[in-house]
VOZA-995352 format. One record per residue: residue number from 1; y, z, x of N, C-alpha, C in turn. Coordinates in Angstrom, 2 decimals. Layout:
! residues N
{NUM, {Y, Z, X}, {Y, Z, X}, {Y, Z, X}}
...
//
This chain:
! residues 219
{1, {-82.30, -99.62, -37.51}, {-82.67, -99.77, -38.92}, {-82.56, -98.42, -39.61}}
{2, {-81.76, -98.35, -40.68}, {-81.57, -97.12, -41.43}, {-82.72, -96.94, -42.41}}
{3, {-83.40, -95.79, -42.32}, {-84.56, -95.52, -43.17}, {-84.26, -94.36, -44.10}}
{4, {-84.81, -94.43, -45.32}, {-84.70, -93.27, -46.19}, {-85.85, -92.31, -45.88}}
{5, {-85.84, -91.15, -46.52}, {-86.81, -90.10, -46.21}, {-88.24, -90.55, -46.49}}
{6, {-88.45, -91.25, -47.60}, {-89.80, -91.71, -47.96}, {-90.32, -92.69, -46.91}}
{7, {-89.47, -93.58, -46.43}, {-89.88, -94.55, -45.41}, {-90.22, -93.84, -44.10}}
{8, {-89.42, -92.84, -43.74}, {-89.69, -92.09, -42.51}, {-91.04, -91.40, -42.59}}
{9, {-91.32, -90.77, -43.75}, {-92.61, -90.10, -43.93}, {-93.75, -91.10, -43.83}}
{10, {-93.59, -92.27, -44.44}, {-94.64, -93.30, -44.40}, {-94.91, -93.75, -42.97}}
{11, {-93.87, -93.87, -42.16}, {-94.04, -94.32, -40.79}, {-94.66, -93.26, -39.89}}
{12, {-94.29, -92.00, -40.12}, {-94.70, -90.94, -39.21}, {-96.01, -90.26, -39.61}}
{13, {-96.46, -90.45, -40.85}, {-97.63, -89.72, -41.33}, {-98.86, -89.97, -40.46}}
{14, {-99.20, -91.24, -40.23}, {-100.40, -91.56, -39.45}, {-100.28, -91.08, -38.01}}
{15, {-99.18, -91.37, -37.29}, {-99.07, -90.87, -35.92}, {-99.13, -89.35, -35.82}}
{16, {-98.49, -88.64, -36.76}, {-98.50, -87.18, -36.69}, {-99.91, -86.64, -36.92}}
{17, {-100.61, -87.19, -37.91}, {-101.97, -86.72, -38.20}, {-102.89, -86.93, -36.99}}
{18, {-102.83, -88.12, -36.39}, {-103.63, -88.38, -35.20}, {-103.22, -87.46, -34.05}}
{19, {-101.92, -87.26, -33.87}, {-101.43, -86.49, -32.74}, {-101.91, -85.04, -32.80}}
{20, {-101.80, -84.41, -33.97}, {-102.20, -83.00, -34.05}, {-103.71, -82.84, -34.06}}
{21, {-104.40, -83.79, -34.71}, {-105.86, -83.69, -34.81}, {-106.52, -83.82, -33.44}}
{22, {-106.14, -84.85, -32.70}, {-106.76, -85.07, -31.40}, {-106.30, -84.05, -30.37}}
{23, {-105.07, -83.56, -30.52}, {-104.57, -82.51, -29.63}, {-105.45, -81.27, -29.76}}
{24, {-105.65, -80.81, -31.00}, {-106.44, -79.59, -31.20}, {-107.92, -79.81, -30.89}}
{25, {-108.45, -80.98, -31.27}, {-109.85, -81.27, -30.95}, {-110.08, -81.28, -29.45}}
{26, {-109.09, -81.78, -28.68}, {-109.21, -81.82, -27.22}, {-109.34, -80.41, -26.65}}
{27, {-108.58, -79.46, -27.19}, {-108.74, -78.07, -26.74}, {-110.17, -77.59, -26.99}}
{28, {-110.69, -77.90, -28.17}, {-112.04, -77.46, -28.51}, {-113.10, -78.08, -27.62}}
{29, {-112.97, -79.40, -27.38}, {-113.92, -80.09, -26.50}, {-113.89, -79.50, -25.10}}
{30, {-112.67, -79.25, -24.58}, {-112.55, -78.70, -23.23}, {-113.14, -77.31, -23.16}}
{31, {-112.88, -76.48, -24.18}, {-113.44, -75.12, -24.19}, {-114.96, -75.16, -24.18}}
{32, {-115.54, -76.04, -24.99}, {-117.00, -76.17, -25.03}, {-117.54, -76.63, -23.68}}
{33, {-116.83, -77.55, -23.05}, {-117.25, -78.05, -21.74}, {-117.31, -76.93, -20.71}}
{34, {-116.36, -75.99, -20.81}, {-116.29, -74.91, -19.83}, {-117.00, -73.64, -20.30}}
{35, {-117.77, -73.74, -21.39}, {-118.66, -72.65, -21.73}, {-118.37, -71.88, -23.00}}
{36, {-117.24, -72.12, -23.67}, {-116.93, -71.38, -24.88}, {-117.25, -72.23, -26.11}}
{37, {-118.17, -71.77, -26.92}, {-118.60, -72.53, -28.10}, {-117.99, -72.00, -29.40}}
{38, {-116.95, -71.17, -29.29}, {-116.35, -70.57, -30.49}, {-115.87, -71.64, -31.47}}
{39, {-115.07, -72.57, -31.01}, {-114.53, -73.62, -31.88}, {-115.65, -74.49, -32.43}}
{40, {-116.66, -74.76, -31.62}, {-117.78, -75.59, -32.06}, {-118.55, -74.89, -33.18}}
{41, {-118.78, -73.59, -33.02}, {-119.52, -72.83, -34.02}, {-118.76, -72.75, -35.35}}
{42, {-117.44, -72.79, -35.28}, {-116.61, -72.71, -36.49}, {-116.30, -74.08, -37.09}}
{43, {-116.84, -75.14, -36.48}, {-116.60, -76.49, -36.98}, {-115.21, -77.02, -36.70}}
{44, {-114.53, -76.45, -35.69}, {-113.16, -76.87, -35.41}, {-113.09, -77.99, -34.38}}
{45, {-114.21, -78.33, -33.75}, {-114.20, -79.51, -32.87}, {-114.47, -80.70, -33.77}}
{46, {-113.41, -81.17, -34.38}, {-113.56, -82.17, -35.43}, {-112.37, -83.12, -35.42}}
{47, {-112.64, -84.37, -35.80}, {-111.56, -85.36, -35.96}, {-111.09, -85.41, -37.41}}
{48, {-111.55, -84.47, -38.23}, {-111.10, -84.37, -39.61}, {-109.74, -83.66, -39.63}}
{49, {-108.66, -84.36, -39.99}, {-107.33, -83.74, -39.96}, {-107.22, -82.49, -40.82}}
{50, {-107.99, -82.42, -41.91}, {-107.89, -81.28, -42.82}, {-108.28, -79.96, -42.15}}
{51, {-109.07, -80.05, -41.08}, {-109.48, -78.85, -40.36}, {-108.38, -78.32, -39.45}}
{52, {-107.35, -79.13, -39.22}, {-106.31, -78.75, -38.26}, {-104.93, -78.60, -38.88}}
{53, {-104.72, -79.15, -40.07}, {-103.39, -79.13, -40.69}, {-103.02, -77.72, -41.15}}
{54, {-101.84, -77.29, -40.76}, {-101.27, -76.04, -41.25}, {-100.23, -76.40, -42.29}}
{55, {-100.37, -75.91, -43.53}, {-99.44, -76.33, -44.60}, {-97.97, -76.12, -44.25}}
{56, {-97.69, -75.02, -43.56}, {-96.29, -74.73, -43.20}, {-95.88, -75.52, -41.97}}
{57, {-96.63, -75.36, -40.88}, {-96.22, -75.95, -39.61}, {-96.36, -77.45, -39.53}}
{58, {-97.36, -78.00, -40.22}, {-97.61, -79.43, -40.14}, {-96.87, -80.22, -41.21}}
{59, {-96.59, -79.59, -42.34}, {-96.00, -80.32, -43.47}, {-94.60, -79.82, -43.81}}
{60, {-94.46, -78.54, -44.18}, {-93.19, -78.05, -44.70}, {-92.08, -78.04, -43.65}}
{61, {-92.37, -77.54, -42.45}, {-91.32, -77.46, -41.43}, {-90.82, -78.84, -41.00}}
{62, {-91.72, -79.80, -40.65}, {-91.21, -81.14, -40.31}, {-90.44, -81.80, -41.45}}
{63, {-90.93, -81.62, -42.69}, {-90.21, -82.19, -43.84}, {-88.83, -81.58, -43.99}}
{64, {-88.73, -80.27, -43.78}, {-87.44, -79.60, -43.87}, {-86.48, -80.11, -42.80}}
{65, {-87.00, -80.34, -41.61}, {-86.16, -80.85, -40.52}, {-85.69, -82.26, -40.84}}
{66, {-86.60, -83.10, -41.34}, {-86.23, -84.47, -41.70}, {-85.19, -84.49, -42.80}}
{67, {-85.39, -83.66, -43.83}, {-84.47, -83.61, -44.95}, {-83.09, -83.13, -44.51}}
{68, {-83.09, -82.09, -43.67}, {-81.81, -81.56, -43.18}, {-81.08, -82.59, -42.33}}
{69, {-81.83, -83.30, -41.49}, {-81.20, -84.31, -40.63}, {-80.62, -85.46, -41.44}}
{70, {-81.30, -85.81, -42.54}, {-80.78, -86.89, -43.39}, {-79.50, -86.44, -44.09}}
{71, {-79.42, -85.16, -44.44}, {-78.24, -84.65, -45.13}, {-77.06, -84.50, -44.18}}
{72, {-77.35, -84.08, -42.93}, {-76.29, -83.81, -41.98}, {-76.01, -84.98, -41.05}}
{73, {-76.95, -85.94, -41.01}, {-76.81, -87.06, -40.09}, {-77.35, -86.69, -38.72}}
{74, {-77.57, -87.70, -37.89}, {-78.10, -87.45, -36.55}, {-79.59, -87.64, -36.49}}
{75, {-80.11, -87.65, -35.26}, {-81.55, -87.85, -35.03}, {-82.22, -86.49, -34.87}}
{76, {-83.25, -86.20, -35.68}, {-83.89, -84.89, -35.60}, {-84.88, -84.81, -34.44}}
{77, {-85.04, -83.58, -33.91}, {-86.13, -83.30, -32.99}, {-87.24, -82.69, -33.82}}
{78, {-88.24, -83.52, -34.17}, {-89.32, -83.04, -35.03}, {-90.04, -81.87, -34.37}}
{79, {-90.27, -80.85, -35.16}, {-90.85, -79.62, -34.65}, {-91.90, -79.16, -35.66}}
{80, {-93.06, -78.80, -35.17}, {-94.11, -78.33, -36.06}, {-95.32, -77.88, -35.28}}
{81, {-96.35, -77.49, -35.99}, {-97.55, -77.02, -35.31}, {-98.76, -77.20, -36.23}}
{82, {-99.94, -77.14, -35.64}, {-101.20, -77.21, -36.39}, {-101.92, -75.87, -36.25}}
{83, {-103.02, -75.71, -36.98}, {-103.84, -74.52, -36.81}, {-104.43, -74.54, -35.39}}
{84, {-104.16, -73.52, -34.60}, {-104.70, -73.54, -33.24}, {-106.22, -73.43, -33.24}}
{85, {-106.85, -74.18, -32.37}, {-108.31, -74.09, -32.21}, {-108.62, -72.75, -31.53}}
{86, {-109.52, -71.95, -32.10}, {-109.83, -70.64, -31.49}, {-110.57, -70.81, -30.17}}
{87, {-110.10, -70.12, -29.17}, {-110.74, -70.16, -27.85}, {-110.94, -68.72, -27.38}}
{88, {-112.16, -68.38, -27.04}, {-112.48, -67.08, -26.45}, {-112.50, -67.25, -24.94}}
{89, {-111.40, -66.91, -24.31}, {-111.28, -67.17, -22.88}, {-112.27, -66.36, -22.06}}
{90, {-112.73, -65.24, -22.60}, {-113.71, -64.44, -21.87}, {-115.07, -65.13, -21.83}}
{91, {-115.29, -66.09, -22.75}, {-116.57, -66.82, -22.77}, {-116.58, -67.99, -21.80}}
{92, {-115.43, -68.35, -21.25}, {-115.38, -69.43, -20.27}, {-116.07, -68.98, -18.99}}
{93, {-116.63, -69.95, -18.27}, {-117.39, -69.60, -17.08}, {-116.49, -68.94, -16.02}}
{94, {-115.30, -69.48, -15.83}, {-114.32, -68.88, -14.92}, {-113.01, -68.80, -15.71}}
{95, {-112.82, -67.72, -16.47}, {-111.76, -67.66, -17.48}, {-110.38, -68.05, -16.99}}
{96, {-109.91, -67.50, -15.89}, {-108.53, -67.76, -15.46}, {-108.35, -69.21, -15.04}}
{97, {-109.30, -69.74, -14.31}, {-109.20, -71.14, -13.87}, {-109.41, -72.10, -15.03}}
{98, {-110.45, -71.84, -15.81}, {-110.79, -72.77, -16.90}, {-109.75, -72.78, -18.01}}
{99, {-109.02, -71.67, -18.19}, {-107.96, -71.62, -19.19}, {-106.93, -72.73, -18.96}}
{100, {-106.66, -73.03, -17.70}, {-105.69, -74.08, -17.38}, {-106.16, -75.42, -17.93}}
{101, {-107.44, -75.75, -17.74}, {-107.96, -77.04, -18.18}, {-108.06, -77.13, -19.69}}
{102, {-108.41, -76.01, -20.33}, {-108.47, -75.99, -21.79}, {-107.07, -76.20, -22.37}}
{103, {-106.08, -75.52, -21.79}, {-104.71, -75.65, -22.27}, {-104.17, -77.06, -22.02}}
{104, {-104.48, -77.61, -20.85}, {-103.95, -78.92, -20.47}, {-104.57, -80.05, -21.29}}
{105, {-105.73, -79.81, -21.90}, {-106.42, -80.87, -22.62}, {-105.60, -81.40, -23.80}}
{106, {-104.86, -80.52, -24.49}, {-104.05, -80.94, -25.63}, {-102.94, -81.90, -25.25}}
{107, {-102.04, -81.50, -24.31}, {-101.01, -82.43, -23.87}, {-101.59, -83.71, -23.25}}
{108, {-102.73, -83.59, -22.56}, {-103.35, -84.79, -21.99}, {-103.76, -85.76, -23.09}}
{109, {-104.29, -85.22, -24.20}, {-104.66, -86.07, -25.33}, {-103.44, -86.78, -25.89}}
{110, {-102.30, -86.07, -25.97}, {-101.07, -86.69, -26.45}, {-100.58, -87.77, -25.51}}
{111, {-100.74, -87.55, -24.20}, {-100.34, -88.57, -23.23}, {-101.17, -89.84, -23.41}}
{112, {-102.48, -89.67, -23.60}, {-103.36, -90.82, -23.81}, {-102.99, -91.55, -25.09}}
{113, {-102.69, -90.78, -26.15}, {-102.32, -91.42, -27.42}, {-100.98, -92.14, -27.31}}
{114, {-100.03, -91.57, -26.57}, {-98.73, -92.23, -26.38}, {-98.93, -93.59, -25.70}}
{115, {-99.80, -93.61, -24.70}, {-100.09, -94.87, -24.01}, {-100.81, -95.83, -24.95}}
{116, {-101.71, -95.31, -25.78}, {-102.42, -96.15, -26.75}, {-101.46, -96.79, -27.75}}
{117, {-100.52, -96.00, -28.27}, {-99.53, -96.56, -29.18}, {-98.62, -97.56, -28.48}}
{118, {-98.33, -97.31, -27.20}, {-97.51, -98.25, -26.44}, {-98.24, -99.58, -26.25}}
{119, {-99.54, -99.50, -26.03}, {-100.34, -100.73, -25.94}, {-100.33, -101.48, -27.26}}
{120, {-100.42, -100.73, -28.37}, {-100.36, -101.36, -29.69}, {-99.00, -102.03, -29.90}}
{121, {-97.94, -101.38, -29.44}, {-96.60, -101.94, -29.54}, {-96.49, -103.22, -28.72}}
{122, {-97.04, -103.19, -27.51}, {-97.00, -104.37, -26.66}, {-97.78, -105.51, -27.29}}
{123, {-98.92, -105.19, -27.90}, {-99.72, -106.19, -28.60}, {-98.91, -106.80, -29.74}}
{124, {-98.22, -105.94, -30.51}, {-97.41, -106.44, -31.61}, {-96.29, -107.34, -31.14}}
{125, {-95.65, -106.96, -30.05}, {-94.56, -107.77, -29.51}, {-95.07, -109.14, -29.07}}
{126, {-96.28, -109.15, -28.52}, {-96.85, -110.42, -28.07}, {-97.11, -111.38, -29.22}}
{127, {-97.27, -110.82, -30.42}, {-97.52, -111.65, -31.60}, {-96.27, -111.79, -32.48}}
{128, {-95.13, -111.52, -31.88}, {-93.87, -111.81, -32.55}, {-93.33, -110.73, -33.45}}
{129, {-93.96, -109.55, -33.47}, {-93.41, -108.47, -34.29}, {-92.21, -107.84, -33.59}}
{130, {-91.33, -107.26, -34.36}, {-90.15, -106.63, -33.79}, {-89.65, -105.52, -34.67}}
{131, {-88.49, -104.98, -34.33}, {-87.91, -103.88, -35.07}, {-87.78, -104.24, -36.55}}
{132, {-88.23, -103.34, -37.40}, {-88.22, -103.59, -38.84}, {-89.59, -103.91, -39.40}}
{133, {-90.50, -104.40, -38.55}, {-91.87, -104.65, -38.99}, {-92.63, -103.32, -39.04}}
{134, {-93.43, -103.13, -40.07}, {-94.10, -101.85, -40.29}, {-94.96, -101.46, -39.09}}
{135, {-95.78, -102.39, -38.60}, {-96.67, -102.08, -37.47}, {-95.86, -101.67, -36.25}}
{136, {-94.78, -102.38, -35.99}, {-93.91, -102.07, -34.84}, {-93.35, -100.66, -34.97}}
{137, {-92.84, -100.33, -36.17}, {-92.21, -99.04, -36.37}, {-93.21, -97.90, -36.29}}
{138, {-94.43, -98.11, -36.81}, {-95.46, -97.07, -36.72}, {-95.85, -96.83, -35.26}}
{139, {-96.02, -97.90, -34.49}, {-96.36, -97.76, -33.07}, {-95.25, -97.04, -32.32}}
{140, {-94.00, -97.39, -32.61}, {-92.87, -96.72, -31.97}, {-92.84, -95.24, -32.33}}
{141, {-93.13, -94.93, -33.60}, {-93.20, -93.53, -34.04}, {-94.34, -92.81, -33.33}}
{142, {-95.47, -93.50, -33.15}, {-96.61, -92.91, -32.46}, {-96.28, -92.52, -31.03}}
{143, {-95.54, -93.37, -30.34}, {-95.13, -93.05, -28.97}, {-94.25, -91.82, -28.98}}
{144, {-93.25, -91.82, -29.85}, {-92.29, -90.71, -29.89}, {-92.96, -89.39, -30.23}}
{145, {-93.79, -89.38, -31.28}, {-94.44, -88.15, -31.71}, {-95.29, -87.56, -30.58}}
{146, {-96.06, -88.39, -29.93}, {-96.96, -87.88, -28.89}, {-96.21, -87.47, -27.62}}
{147, {-95.16, -88.19, -27.27}, {-94.37, -87.79, -26.11}, {-93.69, -86.45, -26.38}}
{148, {-93.11, -86.28, -27.57}, {-92.45, -85.02, -27.90}, {-93.45, -83.87, -27.91}}
{149, {-94.61, -84.06, -28.54}, {-95.63, -83.01, -28.57}, {-96.11, -82.67, -27.16}}
{150, {-96.26, -83.68, -26.32}, {-96.73, -83.44, -24.96}, {-95.73, -82.59, -24.18}}
{151, {-94.46, -83.01, -24.14}, {-93.48, -82.29, -23.33}, {-93.16, -80.92, -23.93}}
{152, {-93.16, -80.82, -25.27}, {-92.91, -79.53, -25.90}, {-94.00, -78.53, -25.53}}
{153, {-95.24, -78.97, -25.62}, {-96.35, -78.06, -25.33}, {-96.48, -77.71, -23.86}}
{154, {-95.85, -78.49, -23.00}, {-95.90, -78.19, -21.57}, {-94.83, -77.20, -21.14}}
{155, {-93.93, -76.81, -22.04}, {-92.94, -75.78, -21.69}, {-93.66, -74.49, -21.33}}
{156, {-93.25, -73.83, -20.27}, {-93.95, -72.61, -19.82}, {-93.58, -71.38, -20.65}}
{157, {-93.87, -71.46, -21.95}, {-93.59, -70.35, -22.85}, {-94.88, -70.03, -23.61}}
{158, {-95.53, -68.91, -23.33}, {-96.69, -68.55, -24.16}, {-96.26, -68.39, -25.61}}
{159, {-97.04, -68.84, -26.59}, {-98.42, -69.33, -26.49}, {-98.54, -70.84, -26.37}}
{160, {-97.47, -71.55, -25.99}, {-97.59, -72.98, -25.78}, {-98.57, -73.25, -24.63}}
{161, {-99.09, -74.47, -24.59}, {-100.07, -74.81, -23.56}, {-99.50, -74.62, -22.16}}
{162, {-98.23, -74.96, -21.98}, {-97.60, -74.77, -20.68}, {-97.56, -73.32, -20.26}}
{163, {-97.38, -72.42, -21.24}, {-97.41, -71.00, -20.93}, {-98.77, -70.55, -20.46}}
{164, {-99.82, -71.07, -21.11}, {-101.18, -70.70, -20.70}, {-101.52, -71.30, -19.34}}
{165, {-101.02, -72.49, -19.06}, {-101.22, -73.09, -17.73}, {-100.54, -72.22, -16.68}}
{166, {-99.31, -71.76, -16.98}, {-98.59, -70.91, -16.04}, {-99.35, -69.62, -15.78}}
{167, {-99.88, -69.02, -16.85}, {-100.65, -67.78, -16.69}, {-101.85, -67.99, -15.78}}
{168, {-102.51, -69.14, -15.92}, {-103.70, -69.41, -15.11}, {-103.36, -69.64, -13.64}}
{169, {-102.13, -70.07, -13.38}, {-101.74, -70.39, -12.00}, {-101.09, -69.21, -11.27}}
{170, {-100.54, -68.27, -12.03}, {-99.85, -67.14, -11.41}, {-100.85, -66.13, -10.84}}
{171, {-100.45, -65.38, -9.81}, {-101.31, -64.27, -9.34}, {-101.58, -63.30, -10.49}}
{172, {-102.67, -62.59, -10.39}, {-103.14, -61.78, -11.52}, {-102.10, -60.82, -12.08}}
{173, {-101.39, -60.11, -11.24}, {-100.42, -59.13, -11.72}, {-99.27, -59.83, -12.45}}
{174, {-98.76, -60.90, -11.86}, {-97.68, -61.65, -12.50}, {-98.16, -62.32, -13.79}}
{175, {-99.39, -62.82, -13.74}, {-99.96, -63.48, -14.92}, {-100.05, -62.52, -16.09}}
{176, {-100.49, -61.30, -15.83}, {-100.61, -60.29, -16.89}, {-99.24, -59.96, -17.49}}
{177, {-98.25, -59.80, -16.62}, {-96.90, -59.49, -17.10}, {-96.33, -60.65, -17.92}}
{178, {-96.54, -61.87, -17.42}, {-96.01, -63.05, -18.11}, {-96.69, -63.24, -19.45}}
{179, {-97.99, -62.99, -19.53}, {-98.74, -63.19, -20.77}, {-98.27, -62.23, -21.86}}
{180, {-97.65, -61.13, -21.49}, {-97.23, -60.13, -22.47}, {-96.05, -60.60, -23.32}}
{181, {-95.40, -61.71, -22.92}, {-94.28, -62.20, -23.74}, {-94.77, -63.11, -24.88}}
{182, {-96.10, -63.34, -24.96}, {-96.63, -64.25, -25.97}, {-96.21, -63.91, -27.40}}
{183, {-96.20, -62.63, -27.82}, {-95.77, -62.34, -29.20}, {-94.33, -62.78, -29.49}}
{184, {-93.53, -62.95, -28.44}, {-92.13, -63.33, -28.63}, {-91.90, -64.83, -28.38}}
{185, {-92.98, -65.54, -28.06}, {-92.85, -66.95, -27.70}, {-92.31, -67.81, -28.82}}
{186, {-92.84, -67.61, -30.03}, {-92.41, -68.43, -31.15}, {-90.96, -68.15, -31.54}}
{187, {-90.53, -66.88, -31.65}, {-89.10, -66.62, -31.90}, {-88.19, -67.22, -30.82}}
{188, {-88.63, -67.15, -29.56}, {-87.84, -67.75, -28.48}, {-87.69, -69.25, -28.71}}
{189, {-88.80, -69.89, -29.09}, {-88.79, -71.33, -29.33}, {-87.86, -71.69, -30.49}}
{190, {-87.92, -70.92, -31.57}, {-87.05, -71.17, -32.72}, {-85.58, -70.99, -32.34}}
{191, {-85.30, -69.98, -31.52}, {-83.93, -69.76, -31.06}, {-83.43, -70.94, -30.23}}
{192, {-84.28, -71.43, -29.35}, {-83.92, -72.60, -28.55}, {-83.68, -73.82, -29.43}}
{193, {-84.47, -73.93, -30.51}, {-84.33, -75.07, -31.41}, {-83.01, -75.02, -32.17}}
{194, {-82.71, -73.90, -32.80}, {-81.51, -73.82, -33.65}, {-80.23, -73.84, -32.83}}
{195, {-80.30, -73.46, -31.56}, {-79.11, -73.48, -30.70}, {-78.97, -74.81, -29.95}}
{196, {-79.91, -75.74, -30.21}, {-79.91, -77.07, -29.61}, {-80.28, -77.05, -28.12}}
{197, {-80.60, -75.88, -27.59}, {-81.01, -75.80, -26.18}, {-82.32, -76.54, -25.96}}
{198, {-83.20, -76.47, -26.96}, {-84.50, -77.13, -26.84}, {-84.32, -78.64, -26.67}}
{199, {-83.39, -79.22, -27.42}, {-83.13, -80.65, -27.30}, {-82.62, -80.99, -25.91}}
{200, {-81.72, -80.14, -25.39}, {-81.16, -80.36, -24.06}, {-82.26, -80.31, -22.99}}
{201, {-83.19, -79.37, -23.16}, {-84.27, -79.23, -22.19}, {-85.25, -80.39, -22.27}}
{202, {-85.62, -80.79, -23.50}, {-86.68, -81.78, -23.68}, {-86.22, -83.22, -23.44}}
{203, {-84.95, -83.51, -23.71}, {-84.49, -84.90, -23.64}, {-84.76, -85.56, -22.29}}
{204, {-84.41, -84.93, -21.15}, {-84.73, -85.59, -19.86}, {-86.22, -85.81, -19.66}}
{205, {-87.04, -84.88, -20.15}, {-88.49, -85.01, -20.02}, {-89.01, -86.15, -20.89}}
{206, {-88.44, -86.29, -22.07}, {-88.84, -87.38, -22.97}, {-88.45, -88.73, -22.37}}
{207, {-87.22, -88.81, -21.86}, {-86.75, -90.05, -21.25}, {-87.63, -90.43, -20.06}}
{208, {-87.95, -89.44, -19.22}, {-88.79, -89.71, -18.05}, {-90.18, -90.19, -18.47}}
{209, {-90.72, -89.61, -19.54}, {-92.04, -90.02, -20.03}, {-92.01, -91.46, -20.52}}
{210, {-90.95, -91.83, -21.24}, {-90.80, -93.21, -21.69}, {-90.71, -94.17, -20.51}}
{211, {-90.00, -93.75, -19.47}, {-89.86, -94.60, -18.29}, {-91.20, -94.82, -17.60}}
{212, {-92.00, -93.74, -17.52}, {-93.33, -93.85, -16.90}, {-94.21, -94.78, -17.71}}
{213, {-94.23, -94.61, -19.03}, {-95.05, -95.47, -19.90}, {-94.59, -96.92, -19.80}}
{214, {-93.27, -97.11, -19.82}, {-92.73, -98.46, -19.70}, {-93.11, -99.11, -18.39}}
{215, {-93.07, -98.34, -17.30}, {-93.43, -98.89, -15.98}, {-94.92, -99.22, -15.92}}
{216, {-95.76, -98.34, -16.51}, {-97.20, -98.57, -16.47}, {-97.60, -99.84, -17.25}}
{217, {-96.95, -100.03, -18.39}, {-97.35, -101.12, -19.28}, {-96.39, -102.32, -19.23}}
{218, {-95.36, -102.20, -18.37}, {-94.38, -103.27, -18.24}, {-93.74, -103.62, -19.59}}
{219, {-93.30, -102.58, -20.28}, {-92.62, -102.78, -21.57}, {-91.13, -102.94, -21.35}}
//
């Protein structure tokens, strides 16, 4: 089904808002669980999307990607970010170990949401909905958004969650050296995006995630 830009925004708005809000809130909840109350004290452990939306990363960049893809044709790899939940890793009870769980909480939330949207899709199919129906398309968008956010954030590039997980798992000396590339992480990611390398890396992971969800829910 060919969609115009307004229709695409209407379909993706709800899934994207839920995906970024629960992703960031999950980091805050995990940090509080392991002893850091920084996000809680700042009111960032919240399901209010306005506390997590970044005007540039959440709105302008995805819109620019969608607009460019409509002009040039092809399927876009949506890319964006929210305001990161502040975490004081030194306040965690066991900083190096607990950092892994705090970082993993965001992608885990996206995995749960992807499965939730898949269940909604299965429910819709059972009641005769199909491609072109608004509920069906929103559920399909919800799966895609959360799967992409999950696999993207699991890339071992600081400051992505996967980079922080890698730092927590590496021996101390290697972890310190690896963590020092964090200031260059975002430029590296943008370079991978514009050269299409990011799409090449993520596509097999996205396909595998869809296969796992399909097998779990028999879709």
